[in-house]
C-alpha positions in Angstrom: 53.2 -18.3 -9.6 53.1 -16.4 -13.3 53.3 -20.2 -14.9 50.3 -21.3 -12.8 48.1 -17.9 -13.2 48.7 -18.7 -17.2 47.8 -22.3 -16.8 44.0 -21.3 -15.6 43.9 -18.5 -17.8 44.0 -21.3 -20.5 42.0 -23.5 -19.2 39.1 -20.8 -18.7 39.7 -19.9 -22.6 39.7 -23.9 -23.2 36.7 -24.6 -20.9 34.0 -25.7 -23.6 30.9 -23.4 -23.0 29.0 -24.2 -25.8 28.7 -27.6 -25.0 27.4 -26.5 -21.5 25.0 -24.7 -23.3 23.8 -27.6 -25.4 23.3 -29.3 -22.2 21.4 -26.7 -20.4 19.1 -26.2 -23.6 18.3 -29.9 -23.9 17.1 -30.2 -20.4 15.6 -27.1 -20.5 13.9 -28.1 -23.2 11.5 -30.5 -21.1 9.8 -27.8 -18.8 10.5 -24.6 -21.2 8.3 -25.4 -24.5 5.0 -25.6 -22.6 6.3 -22.7 -20.8 7.1 -20.7 -23.9 4.2 -21.7 -25.5 2.0 -20.5 -22.0 3.6 -17.3 -22.1 3.2 -16.4 -25.9 -0.5 -17.0 -24.9 -0.4 -14.9 -22.0 -2.1 -17.5 -20.0 0.0 -17.1 -17.0 2.5 -14.7 -15.4 6.2 -15.1 -15.8 7.6 -16.8 -11.9 6.6 -20.3 -13.5 8.9 -20.0 -16.8 11.8 -18.4 -14.4 11.7 -21.2 -11.9 11.5 -24.1 -14.7 14.4 -22.5 -16.1 16.7 -21.9 -12.7 16.2 -25.5 -11.9 16.8 -27.1 -15.2 20.2 -26.6 -14.2 19.9 -29.4 -11.9 20.1 -31.6 -14.2 23.6 -30.4 -14.8 25.1 -32.4 -12.1 25.2 -35.7 -13.3 27.1 -35.1 -16.8 29.1 -32.6 -14.9 30.7 -35.3 -12.7 30.5 -38.3 -15.2 31.3 -36.7 -18.6 32.4 -40.1 -20.0 28.4 -41.1 -20.1 27.3 -37.8 -21.3 25.0 -39.0 -23.9 24.1 -42.0 -21.9 22.8 -40.1 -18.8 21.0 -37.5 -21.2 19.2 -40.2 -22.7 18.1 -41.6 -19.5 16.9 -38.3 -18.0 15.4 -37.3 -21.4 13.1 -40.0 -21.7 12.4 -39.9 -17.9 11.7 -36.1 -18.5 9.9 -36.2 -21.7 7.7 -38.7 -20.4 6.8 -36.5 -17.5 6.2 -33.6 -19.9 3.6 -34.9 -21.9 0.8 -34.1 -19.7 1.4 -30.7 -19.4 2.4 -30.4 -23.1 -0.8 -31.9 -23.7 -2.7 -30.2 -21.4 -1.6 -26.8 -22.8 -2.6 -28.3 -26.4 -6.3 -28.8 -25.3 -7.0 -25.9 -22.9 -4.5 -23.3 -23.4 -3.4 -23.6 -19.8 -0.8 -24.6 -17.4 -0.8 -28.0 -15.6 -1.1 -28.0 -12.0 -2.1 -30.1 -8.8 -5.7 -29.2 -9.7 -5.3 -31.6 -12.8 -4.2 -34.5 -11.2 -6.9 -34.4 -8.7 -9.4 -34.4 -12.0 -7.2 -37.1 -13.6 -7.1 -38.9 -10.3 -11.0 -38.7 -9.5 -11.7 -39.9 -13.5 -12.5 -43.5 -14.3 -11.2 -45.3 -17.2 -14.3 -44.7 -18.9 -14.4 -40.7 -18.6 -10.3 -41.0 -19.6 -11.4 -42.6 -22.9 -14.7 -40.2 -23.5 -12.0 -37.1 -22.3 -9.6 -38.6 -25.3 -12.6 -39.0 -28.2 -14.0 -35.8 -27.2 -10.7 -33.4 -27.2 -8.2 -35.7 -29.7 -7.5 -33.8 -33.0 -5.5 -34.7 -35.8 -2.5 -32.0 -35.3 -1.9 -33.5 -31.9 0.1 -35.9 -33.4 2.4 -34.5 -35.6 2.6 -31.7 -32.2 3.6 -34.5 -30.0 5.8 -36.2 -33.0 7.8 -32.8 -33.6 8.1 -31.7 -29.6 9.6 -35.5 -29.5 11.8 -34.6 -32.5 13.1 -31.4 -31.2 14.4 -33.4 -28.2 16.3 -36.0 -30.3 17.8 -33.4 -32.0 19.2 -31.5 -29.3 20.6 -34.8 -27.9 22.5 -35.3 -31.1 24.3 -32.1 -30.5 25.1 -32.9 -26.9 29.0 -33.5 -26.1 30.9 -34.0 -23.1 32.1 -30.9 -20.7 35.2 -32.3 -19.1 36.0 -30.1 -16.1 38.8 -30.8 -13.5 37.4 -33.2 -10.8 37.6 -30.8 -7.8 35.8 -28.3 -10.2 33.2 -30.4 -11.2 32.6 -31.4 -7.5 32.5 -27.9 -6.3 30.3 -26.7 -9.5 27.7 -29.6 -8.6 27.6 -28.5 -5.1 27.1 -24.9 -6.2 24.1 -25.7 -8.2 22.9 -28.3 -5.8 23.2 -25.3 -3.0 22.2 -22.4 -5.1 19.0 -23.9 -6.5 17.7 -26.5 -4.1 19.4 -25.7 -0.5 19.3 -21.8 -0.4 15.5 -21.9 -1.0 14.6 -24.3 1.4 16.9 -22.9 3.8 15.6 -19.6 3.5 12.3 -20.8 3.3 12.8 -22.5 6.6 13.8 -19.5 8.4 10.9 -16.8 7.4 8.0 -19.2 7.6 6.5 -20.0 10.8 6.1 -23.9 10.4 7.8 -26.6 8.8 4.5 -27.2 6.9 4.5 -23.6 5.2 8.3 -23.7 4.6 7.3 -26.9 2.7 4.4 -25.3 0.5 6.4 -22.7 -0.4 9.8 -24.2 -1.1 7.1 -27.0 -3.4 6.0 -23.6 -5.1 9.3 -23.2 -6.5 9.9 -26.6 -7.5 6.4 -27.3 -9.0 6.9 -25.4 -12.6 9.7 -27.8 -13.5 9.6 -31.1 -14.8 8.8 -33.8 -13.1 8.4 -32.0 -10.0 5.1 -30.8 -11.1 4.1 -34.1 -11.0 5.8 -35.1 -7.7 4.8 -32.1 -5.9 0.9 -32.1 -7.8 0.7 -35.6 -6.4 2.0 -35.0 -2.7 -0.4 -32.1 -2.6 -3.4 -33.9 -4.5 -3.0 -36.9 -1.4 -2.8 -34.0 1.6 -5.5 -32.3 0.0 -7.8 -35.3 -0.8 -6.9 -36.7 2.7 -7.8 -33.4 4.4 -11.0 -32.6 2.3 -12.1 -36.5 2.7 -12.1 -35.9 6.6 -13.8 -32.5 6.2 -16.5 -34.5 4.2 -16.9 -37.3 6.6 -17.3 -35.0 9.4 -20.0 -33.5 7.3 -21.9 -36.7 6.4 -21.8 -37.4 10.9 -23.8 -33.7 11.4 -27.1 -34.4 12.0 -30.1 -33.0 9.8 -31.8 -29.9 10.5 -35.0 -30.2 12.6 -38.5 -30.5 11.8 -37.4 -29.4 8.2 -40.8 -28.3 6.0 -40.8 -27.4 2.1 -43.9 -24.8 1.3 -42.9 -25.8 -2.2 -42.5 -29.6 -1.6 -44.8 -31.0 -4.4 -44.1 -28.3 -6.9 -40.9 -28.5 -9.8 -38.3 -26.0 -9.0 -34.8 -25.2 -10.2 -33.0 -22.8 -7.7 -29.6 -21.1 -8.9 -27.2 -19.7 -6.6 -24.3 -17.5 -8.7 -21.4 -16.6 -6.5 -19.5 -13.4 -7.7 -15.7 -12.9 -6.9 -13.9 -9.3 -5.8 -17.0 -8.0 -7.4 -17.2 -4.2 -5.8 -21.2 -3.0 -6.2 -19.8 0.3 -6.0 -17.9 -0.3 -9.8 -21.1 -1.3 -11.1 -23.4 0.7 -13.1 -26.7 -1.1 -11.8 -25.6 0.6 -8.7 -25.1 4.0 -10.1 -21.1 3.8 -11.0 -20.9 6.4 -14.5 -19.2 4.1 -16.5 -21.8 1.8 -18.4 -19.9 -1.7 -16.5 -23.1 -3.3 -16.6 -25.1 -2.7 -19.6 -27.1 -6.3 -20.1 -28.2 -6.2 -16.2 -28.9 -2.5 -16.6 -31.2 -3.3 -19.5 -33.6 -6.0 -17.3 -33.1 -3.5 -14.2 -37.2 -3.8 -13.9 -36.9 -7.7 -14.2 -34.6 -7.8 -11.0 -34.7 -7.5 -7.1 -31.4 -5.5 -6.3 -30.4 -5.0 -2.7 -28.2 -2.1 -2.5 -27.3 -2.5 1.2 -25.4 -5.6 1.6 -22.0 -6.1 2.9 -20.1 -9.6 2.9 -18.2 -10.0 6.7 -15.2 -11.0 5.5 -13.0 -9.9 2.2 -11.5 -13.4 1.4 -13.3 -15.8 -0.3 -13.0 -18.7 1.9 -13.5 -17.2 4.9 -16.6 -15.4 3.4 -18.0 -18.1 1.8 -17.7 -20.2 5.5 -20.3 -17.9 6.4 -22.3 -17.4 3.5 -22.9 -21.3 2.8 -23.5 -22.2 6.0 -25.0 -21.4 9.8 -21.5 -19.8 11.0 -21.2 -16.3 11.9 -19.1 -13.9 13.8 -20.5 -15.3 17.0 -20.1 -18.7 16.1 -17.3 -19.3 13.6 -17.1 -23.0 13.6 -20.7 -23.3 12.3 -19.4 -24.6 9.0 -17.6 -27.5 10.8 -20.3 -28.5 12.9 -23.9 -27.4 11.4 -25.5 -28.0 8.0 -24.4 -26.5 4.9 -26.7 -24.6 2.0 -25.9 -28.1 0.3 -26.9 -30.1 2.8 -29.9 -28.1 3.4 -31.0 -28.5 0.1 -30.7 -32.0 -0.5 -32.3 -33.0 3.1 -35.4 -30.7 1.2 -35.3 -33.2 -2.0 -33.0 -31.1 -4.6 -30.7 -32.9 -6.7 -27.6 -30.6 -6.1 -24.8 -29.1 -8.9 -21.4 -27.2 -8.5 -20.0 -25.6 -11.4 -17.1 -24.1 -10.5 -14.3 -21.8 -12.6 -12.3 -21.5 -9.6 -9.2 -23.4 -9.0 -10.4 -27.1 -7.8 -8.0 -28.4 -5.0 -5.3 -26.1 -3.8 -4.1 -25.6 -0.4 -6.0 -22.6 -0.1 -9.2 -24.1 -1.6 -9.5 -27.2 0.1 -13.0 -25.8 1.8 -14.1 -24.7 -1.4 -13.4 -28.2 -3.0 -14.9 -29.9 0.0 -18.3 -27.7 -0.5 -18.2 -28.5 -3.8 -18.1 -32.1 -3.1 -21.2 -32.0 -1.1 -23.1 -31.8 -4.1 -24.6 -34.8 -6.2 -22.6 -33.5 -9.3 -19.5 -31.4 -10.1 -18.2 -29.4 -13.2 -14.4 -28.4 -12.2 -13.2 -25.8 -15.1 -10.4 -24.2 -14.0 -7.1 -26.4 -13.2 -4.5 -23.8 -13.6 -1.8 -23.4 -11.0 -2.2 -19.8 -10.5 -5.4 -18.5 -9.8 -4.3 -14.9 -11.7 -3.9 -17.5 -14.8 -5.4 -16.3 -17.4 -9.1 -17.9 -17.5 -12.9 -16.9 -18.8 -16.0 -17.4 -16.8 -18.2 -18.1 -19.9 -16.9 -21.6 -19.8 -19.8 -22.0 -17.2 -22.3 -21.5 -19.9 -22.1 -24.9 -21.5 -22.6 -27.1 -18.0 -25.0 -24.8 -16.8 -26.8 -25.4 -20.0 -26.4 -29.0 -19.7 -27.9 -29.2 -15.6 -30.7 -26.9 -16.9 -31.4 -29.8 -19.6 -31.6 -32.5 -16.4 -34.9 -34.5 -15.9 -34.6 -33.9 -12.4 -37.4 -32.4 -11.1 -36.2 -30.2 -8.2 -32.8 -29.0 -8.7 -30.0 -26.7 -6.8 -27.4 -25.5 -8.8 -24.5 -23.3 -7.5 -22.3 -21.6 -9.9 -19.0 -20.1 -8.7 -17.2 -17.6 -10.8 -13.6 -16.0 -11.0 -15.8 -13.1 -11.5 -13.3 -10.0 -11.5 -10.2 -11.7 -9.7 -7.1 -10.4 -9.9 -5.2 -10.2 -12.5 -7.9 -8.0 -13.7 -6.9 -8.1 -17.7 -7.0 -12.1 -17.3 -10.3 -12.2 -16.6 -12.2 -11.2 -19.9 -11.3 -11.3 -23.7 -9.7 -8.6 -25.8 -13.4 -8.1 -27.3 -14.5 -6.8 -24.2 -11.6 -4.2 -23.8 -13.9 -0.9 -23.8 -12.6 0.9 -21.2 -9.1 2.5 -22.3 -8.7 5.9 -21.7 -9.7 8.6 -18.9 -13.5 9.2 -19.6 -15.3 8.6 -16.2 -11.9 7.9 -14.3 -11.7 9.9 -11.0 -9.0 12.5 -11.4 -6.8 10.8 -8.5 -5.9 7.9 -10.9 -2.3 7.9 -12.1 -0.9 7.4 -15.3 0.4 4.2 -13.9 -2.4 3.2 -12.2 -4.8 3.6 -15.4 -4.2 0.2 -17.1 -5.2 -1.7 -13.7 -8.2 1.0 -13.0 -9.8 0.4 -16.6 -9.2 -3.3 -16.8 -11.4 -4.0 -13.4 -14.1 -1.8 -14.9 -13.7 -4.5 -18.1 -13.8 -7.3 -15.9 -16.9 -6.0 -14.4 -18.2 -5.6 -18.2 -17.5 -9.2 -18.9 -18.9 -10.8 -15.7 -21.6 -8.5 -16.9 -22.5 -10.5 -19.9 -21.8 -13.9 -18.2 -24.1 -13.2 -14.9 -27.1 -12.0 -17.7 -26.5 -15.0 -19.9 -26.6 -17.3 -17.1 -29.9 -15.2 -16.4 -31.2 -15.4 -20.2 -30.4 -19.2 -20.1 -32.6 -19.6 -17.3 -35.3 -17.9 -18.6 -35.1 -20.2 -21.9 -35.1 -23.2 -19.9 -38.7 -21.7 -18.9 -38.1 -23.8 -15.4 -39.8 -22.6 -12.5 -37.4 -20.9 -9.7 -35.1 -18.1 -9.5 -31.7 -17.1 -9.3 -29.6 -15.0 -7.1 -26.1 -13.5 -7.6 -24.0 -12.3 -5.1 -20.1 -11.8 -4.9 -18.0 -13.4 -2.0 -16.3 -9.9 -1.4 -15.5 -6.8 -2.9 -12.1 -5.5 -3.9 -10.3 -2.1 -3.6 -8.7 -0.4 -7.0 -7.5 2.4 -6.7 -10.4 4.2 -5.1 -10.7 8.3 -4.7 -10.3 8.9 -1.1 -7.6 6.3 -0.6 -6.1 6.3 -4.4 -3.1 3.9 -3.5 -5.6 1.0 -2.4 -5.5 -2.1 -4.5 -6.8 -5.5 -3.2 -8.2 -6.5 0.0 -7.0 -5.9 3.7 -9.2 -6.8 6.6 -6.2 -4.8 9.3 -7.3 -1.6 7.2 -10.7 -2.2 5.4 -12.3 0.0 3.3 -15.9 0.6 1.5 -14.9 -1.3 -1.6 -13.8 -4.4 -0.2 -17.1 -5.3 1.8 -19.7 -3.5 -0.3 -21.2 -6.9 -2.7 -23.9 -6.8 -5.5 -26.8 -9.2 -4.5 -29.4 -9.6 -6.8 -32.6 -11.6 -7.6 -34.1 -12.6 -10.8 -37.3 -14.9 -10.4 -39.1 -16.7 -13.1 -42.3 -15.8 -14.5 -43.8 -19.2 -12.9 -42.1 -18.9 -9.7 -43.7 -14.8 -9.5 -47.1 -16.0 -10.1 -47.1 -18.8 -7.2 -44.9 -16.7 -5.2 -46.3 -13.3 -5.3 -43.5 -11.9 -2.8 -43.2 -7.8 -2.6 -39.8 -7.2 -2.3 -39.6 -3.6 -2.7 -39.4 -2.9 1.5 -36.5 -4.8 1.4 -34.1 -3.9 -1.0 -32.4 -1.2 1.0 -32.0 -3.2 4.2 -28.7 -3.3 5.7 -27.8 -7.0 5.4 -24.3 -9.1 6.0 -24.3 -12.1 3.6 -22.8 -13.9 7.1 -26.8 -14.5 7.4 -27.2 -15.5 3.9 -28.8 -19.4 4.7 -31.4 -17.7 6.4 -32.0 -15.6 3.2 -32.0 -18.4 0.7 -34.1 -20.9 2.8 -36.8 -18.1 3.2 -37.0 -17.7 -0.6 -36.7 -21.4 -1.4 -40.1 -21.9 1.1 -38.0 -24.0 3.9 -38.6 -24.0 7.3 -36.9 -25.9 10.3 -36.0 -25.3 13.8 -32.8 -23.5 13.3 -34.1 -20.7 10.7 -34.2 -17.5 12.0 -36.3 -15.4 10.4 -35.0 -12.2 11.7 -32.0 -12.9 9.9 -33.8 -13.5 6.4 -33.3 -9.6 4.3 -36.9 -10.6 2.8 -38.7 -11.5 5.9 -41.2 -9.4 7.3 -39.6 -10.2 10.7 -36.1 -9.1 9.4 -34.2 -7.1 12.3 -31.4 -5.5 12.1 -28.1 -6.1 13.2 -24.7 -4.5 13.3 -22.9 -5.5 10.6 -19.7 -6.9 12.0 -16.7 -7.2 9.4 -13.6 -8.6 10.6 -11.6 -12.0 11.8 -14.7 -13.8 14.4 -11.5 -15.6 16.2 -10.5 -12.2 17.2 -14.1 -10.9 18.4 -12.2 -7.7 19.9 -11.1 -6.6 16.5 -14.4 -7.0 14.9 -16.2 -3.9 13.4 -19.3 -2.5 13.0 -19.3 -1.1 9.3 -22.2 1.0 10.0 -20.7 2.8 12.3 -17.3 3.1 10.1 -17.8 6.2 8.8 -17.5 6.6 5.1 -16.3 9.8 3.7 -18.4 12.2 2.1 -16.5 12.7 -1.4 -16.6 10.5 -4.3 -17.6 7.0 -5.6 -15.9 4.2 -4.0 -14.8 6.0 -1.1 -13.3 4.4 1.3 -13.7 3.7 5.0 -12.4 6.1 7.9 -12.1 3.7 10.5 -13.0 5.0 13.7 -10.8 2.6 16.1 -8.0 4.4 16.9 -6.1 1.1 17.3 -6.2 0.4 13.7 -5.1 3.8 12.5 -1.5 3.8 10.8 -1.6 0.4 9.7 -0.6 -0.8 6.3 -2.8 -0.1 3.4 -1.5 -2.5 0.9 -3.7 -5.4 0.6 -2.9 -8.9 -0.4 -3.7 -10.3 -3.9 -5.2 -13.1 -2.7 
């Protein structure tokens, strides 16, 4: 017994841990280099790095099982992994962002000519040594590899352990905790996606799946009957109409709406040029669900109308407008298929955000160059939709360092703790940069001397440690607070448009209004009328009729709440709503980040 124990101790001492380390480092290299660069650039969170690190251990299995062929196996796998890693590595060099299935969507939607144009535009001399250096690093690591010998049974146990721990356990766990196979598969794929070559495998599968779903939605949309008896009061006039969709921006954190910190200095300066509506809410606190109502005839009573009735894009195309969609939101993901479907209804699209995670670093001033390009398009009648990433979590990734103006406690409510302060300040900084982007869009529109208007509203708001409930961060439909629903809503009209449309809007600015009825307001402003148009649902119409401001899931009508009946608490800006319904008291307050 003692002799056998000594033999095992000798084997443990003689095991080539350094050789195993070199093998792991070699296989990790193909995923790890890009993830290290992403971390150094602060372009995304740590989760992708962690998963890529762990999953690199899978490639140890074949070299542990067949140590005599270590170099040959490593060379073959290395060549495959190197080729599979080039898109992510090259994409980071060009954009400084993480590769995702959204990029695959762009790749497959582009033709050869567009690809050649892309290469010509972004190719730089330094990329050649960068790629050569990347390849040289892999070769150098390969020269350090050596076989790691284990007893056959030990090698089998280790291989099964690696496979079970890195693939089997997560797969089983997801199948247990998720209600459907599809949701379990999607979550499992999220774990695999950061590593090479799974990012391509998973990305292509998701691209195919979402493309099929999107094409079905587009096919259904093409079969929708046009609006009946549509008439355009401006049919003979050139016009450029701009809709700017914000994200996660609560008007209570904007100095334009009375917030004590000067978070919107540019909009404040041009306030006399703006029609600022100060009593508008969103029906839902989530992007997709909100925009399904904002951009269509869907509302709390007819939630499926976004599938069966024309959208705002359809309406404007029917009126003879050339339509453009410029977006800094993620392009094609499981969550954003509906957004991409809306964008694909436009004549031309500009997809600017191809990050794998929504909380990656991405700045909205990326929309300005394509916006200028579209303004210069010769089409006499244009609709331009600009969809911003706005003040979406993570707030610190929404603005460059030059906009980190709020760093101390000046103007911060007393309830904000030291731990909460950085997040509270970063949200205000994000609002500040959003002010720069929105005002820049207005300035460029003004400089173009186009005849038309620009309307900006946010999809929903955001709760960020507001005084009455200081621990609430994000959005939660089950525990609503005022900041989640109170949104900015403002209109800029060009001098030419004002001259031909001397519409006085002062009486409209304080009307209680839900963006669920937005399509009627937009049609009214654009001078469109049709059988489905309801002037009582247009906030700028003399026939406007105040309705209950219902918030909540329209598929659960008994859970809908009238916003106007939910009593705001009396003290402090950004006060949380006091829910009247007893059945909602005591529900969880922590809001999901998505």
